[in-house]
N, C-alpha and C positions, 0 to 999 in steps of 0.2 A: 803422090804415094811415097812416103819416106820409108825405104827398106833398109836404111842404115842399121837401126836396132835389130832388125831381123837377121841381117848378115852377121852382125856381131854375135848374136845368140847361136847361129849355126856354126860359126867358127869356134865358139867356145864348147858347144855340145857335140858337134858332128852330125846332128840330126835335125829334121824338120818335119812337122805334121801340119798341114794346112786344113782348116775346118771352115766350111761355109755352107749356107743353106741352099744355094742355087744348084742347078743340075751340074753334073761333073763336066760335061763338054761345054767349052767356050765360056766358062765361068771365071770370075775374078781369081779364084784359087788356082786355076791353070796358069794364069799370068804370073802370079806370085811364085808358084812352084818353078816355072821356067826361069824367072829371074834369079831365084836362089840357086838353081842348078848352074846357071851361067856364071854367077859371081863367086860361088863358094864350092865349085866342083871338087877341088883338091882338099877341102876341109871336110867333105861329107864322108861319113863312115857307113851310111845306108842311103837308099834312095829316098827322095822327097815323097812322102805319101799324102794323098788327099782324101779327106772324109767329107762327102758332099751329099746333097739330095740325089735321088736316082735320076738317070737319064730318061726323063719323060716329062710331059707337060705338068706344070704345077697342079696338084690335085685339089679337089674341093676341100673345104675346111674340115669336114667330118673325118677325113683320112689323112689330114696333114701331119699328124704325129708319126705315122708310119713312114712318111716321105723324108722328114727332116732327120739329120744326123743326131743320134742320141749318145749318151755317155758310153754305152756298151760298144758302139761302133768306133768311137774315139779311142777308147782304151784298147780295143783290138788292134787298131793301127799303131798305137804306141808300143804294144807288145811285139808287133812284127818288127 
């Protein structure tokens, strides 16, 4: 996992939003957010936010769209 470009972006912008489809707890996004927090703490102007699937077992395909993060949820995190 090459986080160098991510760290450069955070140092330039002061912000980070991590988006992934897995559940919030124990997902890859949690690891990325933790590493960004550790490496770029003094560059951050806001907390690292995560936009993820909900903390529940992955749903059947007929309700998958409600589980996955959508554009509105991502934009809400960016606005925060």
